[in-house]
C-alpha positions in Angstrom: 48.1 99.4 124.0 48.3 96.2 123.4 51.3 94.1 121.5 50.1 93.2 117.8 53.4 91.5 117.1 51.6 87.6 116.9 48.8 88.9 114.7 51.5 90.2 112.1 52.5 88.0 109.2 56.1 88.0 109.3 57.6 84.9 107.7 58.0 84.7 103.9 56.4 81.0 103.9 53.7 82.7 105.8 53.3 85.5 102.5 53.9 83.0 99.9 51.6 80.4 101.0 48.9 83.1 101.3 50.0 84.6 97.9 50.0 81.1 96.0 47.3 79.4 97.9 45.1 82.3 99.2 42.0 84.3 97.6 41.7 87.7 96.3 39.3 90.8 96.5 40.1 94.1 95.1 38.9 97.9 95.8 40.0 101.2 94.3 42.4 101.4 97.0 43.7 98.2 97.6 43.7 94.2 96.9 43.1 91.9 99.8 44.4 88.4 99.2 43.2 85.8 102.5 43.7 82.4 103.5 42.3 80.7 106.2 45.4 80.2 108.8 44.3 77.4 111.2 44.6 79.8 114.2 42.3 80.9 116.8 43.5 84.8 115.6 44.1 86.6 112.4 47.0 87.8 111.4 47.4 90.6 109.0 49.9 92.2 106.7 49.9 95.9 104.9 52.2 96.0 101.9 52.8 98.8 99.4 55.0 98.4 96.6 57.2 100.9 94.6 54.1 101.6 91.8 52.2 103.5 94.9 54.8 106.1 94.8 58.1 107.4 96.9 58.6 106.4 100.4 56.7 108.8 101.8 53.5 107.9 100.1 54.4 103.8 100.8 54.3 104.4 104.4 51.3 106.7 104.6 49.4 104.0 102.3 50.2 101.3 104.9 49.4 103.7 107.8 46.1 104.4 106.3 45.5 100.8 105.7 46.2 99.9 109.1 44.2 102.2 110.8 41.3 101.8 108.8 41.6 98.1 109.7 41.9 98.9 113.2 38.2 100.4 112.9 36.7 97.2 111.0 39.1 94.5 113.1 36.4 93.6 115.8 33.9 92.6 113.2 36.7 90.3 111.3 36.4 86.6 111.4 39.1 84.5 113.3 41.3 82.1 111.9 42.6 84.1 108.6 45.9 85.4 107.2 45.1 88.7 105.0 47.4 91.0 103.2 46.3 94.5 102.3 48.2 95.5 99.0 47.9 99.4 98.6 47.1 100.4 94.9 48.4 103.7 93.2 44.8 105.1 94.0 45.5 105.4 97.3 47.6 108.3 97.4 45.6 111.6 98.7 42.9 109.7 100.1 41.2 109.9 103.8 40.8 107.4 106.3 36.9 107.4 106.0 37.4 106.4 101.9 39.8 103.8 102.8 37.8 102.3 105.6 34.7 102.1 103.5 36.6 100.2 100.6 38.3 97.7 103.0 35.3 97.0 104.5 33.1 96.2 101.4 36.3 93.8 100.2 36.0 92.0 103.3 32.4 91.9 103.1 32.9 90.8 99.5 35.2 87.9 100.5 32.7 86.7 103.5 35.1 87.4 106.1 33.0 89.8 108.2 30.8 88.5 110.7 27.3 88.9 109.8 25.1 91.7 111.4 28.4 93.8 112.0 27.2 96.9 110.2 28.7 100.0 112.5 29.4 103.3 110.8 
């Protein structure tokens, strides 16, 4: 397994920049906030607020989004900061459903590479 620490958003200033200056796309299960970062790689963060449910449900929602993104990641353009915010509707969903919705949102945001239509 490769170390993903450099590809993860961690600083509060980076989060604030995406929230304030970024754009967003919503789907049934998540909201995607994104902004160009000027780097040669894409950084991501997976967030789940207390509106989603108890700690078990919040952790599961983050794991679901992370697993779904892992399948989509090879087709994502480089040079973006992306925050995935879970919605309460994600509770009880399966990974393929979440993956389909995230992929749709990334396509509408123009972040997916053209011609990358696997699955």
